[in-house]
C-alpha positions as CSV (number, residue, x, y, z in Angstrom):
1,M,0.1,36.7,3.5
2,S,1.4,35.5,6.9
3,D,1.7,31.4,5.6
4,P,5.1,30.8,5.4
5,I,5.1,28.4,2.3
6,R,2.9,30.4,0.5
7,V,5.5,33.6,1.6
8,R,8.5,30.8,0.2
9,A,6.0,30.2,-3.4
10,L,5.9,33.2,-4.1
11,A,9.4,34.5,-3.7
12,A,10.7,31.2,-5.9
13,A,8.1,31.7,-8.4
14,C,10.0,35.8,-8.3
15,F,13.1,34.6,-9.1
16,F,11.5,33.1,-12.3
17,L,10.3,36.3,-14.0
18,G,11.8,36.9,-17.1
19,T,12.9,33.0,-17.7
20,P,12.1,32.7,-21.4
21,Y,9.0,30.3,-22.8
22,R,10.2,26.5,-23.4
23,H,7.2,24.3,-24.0
24,Q,7.8,21.7,-21.4
25,G,10.6,23.5,-19.5
26,S,11.1,24.0,-15.7
27,R,14.8,25.7,-15.3
28,K,14.6,28.9,-14.4
29,G,16.6,31.4,-16.1
30,V,16.7,29.1,-19.1
31,G,13.2,28.0,-19.8
32,C,10.0,26.8,-19.1
33,D,6.6,26.4,-19.6
34,C,3.3,27.1,-17.8
35,V,3.4,23.9,-15.7
36,G,7.3,23.8,-15.9
37,L,7.1,26.8,-13.6
38,V,5.0,25.0,-11.3
39,R,7.0,22.3,-10.8
40,G,10.5,24.4,-10.5
41,V,9.2,25.9,-7.7
42,W,8.1,23.0,-5.8
43,R,11.9,21.8,-6.6
44,E,12.7,25.3,-5.0
45,L,10.5,24.3,-2.2
46,Y,11.1,20.1,-1.9
47,G,13.7,19.2,-3.7
48,E,13.5,16.9,-6.6
49,E,9.9,16.4,-8.2
50,P,7.4,14.1,-6.8
51,E,6.4,12.7,-10.3
52,R,8.0,13.7,-14.2
53,P,5.0,14.8,-16.5
54,G,6.6,13.3,-19.2
55,P,6.1,14.4,-22.6
56,Y,3.1,16.2,-24.3
57,S,2.4,18.1,-27.0
58,P,1.7,22.2,-27.3
59,D,-1.8,21.6,-27.8
60,W,-2.2,18.3,-25.1
61,A,-5.5,20.2,-23.7
62,E,-7.3,20.2,-27.0
63,T,-7.3,16.7,-27.7
64,G,-7.0,14.3,-24.3
65,T,-10.0,13.6,-22.5
66,A,-8.2,13.5,-19.0
67,D,-8.3,16.4,-16.6
68,R,-4.8,15.8,-16.4
69,L,-3.4,19.1,-15.0
70,I,-6.1,19.1,-11.9
71,E,-5.4,16.1,-11.5
72,A,-2.0,16.1,-11.0
73,A,-2.2,18.5,-8.6
74,R,-4.7,17.3,-6.7
75,R,-2.3,14.5,-5.7
76,Y,0.3,16.8,-4.7
77,L,-1.1,20.3,-3.3
78,V,-3.9,21.3,-1.2
79,E,-7.2,21.8,-2.7
80,R,-8.3,25.0,-1.6
81,P,-11.4,27.6,-2.3
82,L,-11.6,30.0,-4.5
83,E,-12.1,32.5,-2.2
84,T,-9.2,31.4,0.2
85,A,-6.8,32.0,-2.5
86,E,-3.7,34.1,-1.6
87,P,-0.1,35.1,-3.3
88,G,1.7,31.9,-3.3
89,D,-0.9,29.7,-4.2
90,V,-1.7,28.5,-7.5
91,A,-4.2,29.1,-10.2
92,I,-5.5,26.3,-13.0
93,F,-7.5,27.9,-15.3
94,R,-9.9,26.8,-17.9
95,W,-11.1,28.9,-20.9
96,K,-14.6,27.4,-22.0
97,R,-16.9,25.9,-18.9
98,Y,-16.6,22.4,-20.2
99,A,-13.1,22.5,-21.6
100,L,-10.0,21.0,-19.8
101,A,-7.9,22.8,-17.5
102,K,-4.8,23.4,-19.9
103,H,-3.1,27.0,-17.8
104,C,-1.7,27.7,-14.8
105,G,0.7,30.4,-12.6
106,I,1.0,31.4,-9.6
107,L,-0.9,34.1,-7.7
108,D,1.5,37.5,-6.9
109,E,0.6,40.1,-5.2
110,G,-1.6,42.8,-6.0
111,G,-3.9,40.8,-7.9
112,R,-1.5,39.7,-10.5
113,L,-0.9,36.1,-11.9
114,I,3.1,35.1,-12.6
115,H,3.2,32.5,-15.3
116,A,4.9,31.8,-18.6
117,Y,3.2,33.6,-21.0
118,E,4.1,31.8,-25.3
119,G,6.2,33.6,-26.9
120,A,7.7,35.7,-24.6
121,A,8.8,34.7,-20.9
122,V,7.2,34.5,-17.5
123,V,6.0,37.5,-16.5
124,S,3.6,39.1,-13.8
125,S,0.7,40.3,-14.9
126,P,-2.6,41.3,-13.8
127,L,-5.3,39.0,-13.1
128,S,-7.8,41.2,-15.2
129,P,-11.8,39.8,-14.7
130,G,-11.9,37.9,-17.7
131,W,-8.6,35.8,-16.0
132,A,-10.1,35.5,-12.6
133,K,-13.7,33.8,-14.0
134,C,-11.6,31.2,-15.7
135,I,-9.7,30.3,-12.6
136,A,-11.2,27.1,-12.2
137,A,-9.4,25.5,-9.2
138,V,-6.5,26.5,-6.5
139,F,-4.0,25.1,-4.8
140,S,-1.6,25.6,-2.2
141,F,2.1,24.1,-2.1
142,P,1.9,21.8,1.1
143,D,3.6,22.1,4.5
144,N,6.2,19.5,4.0
145,E,6.4,17.8,0.8
146,V,3.9,14.7,-0.4
């Protein structure tokens, strides 16, 4: 991994490890959910966020029709082909083929994923084949704030 932005993004994500899970949270050491982890890493890299997600329910992906997570990522991150994914990139997951994407995390070294695990904390867990097949899109943080 030689891309400086990926190195910085991974380092920022590692500082979130152990942060308790908190729906809609995005604060290191205080609480965050999966979207909040990516928001927190953004703030570590660039400062202020370009937009706030607004309130969302825990079942937002089951009740909506827009693929809000991927749409937001496309506005601010750089989409990459899956085969070029590296540690420090954002992975977005879709649990069923035509379902809305509803989970995200930062790819870690050693085939792992840093993500906010509901009911627990921000963890680095193995990116098992079952999880890997659910990756809907991969994004890098931009070299410069957009």
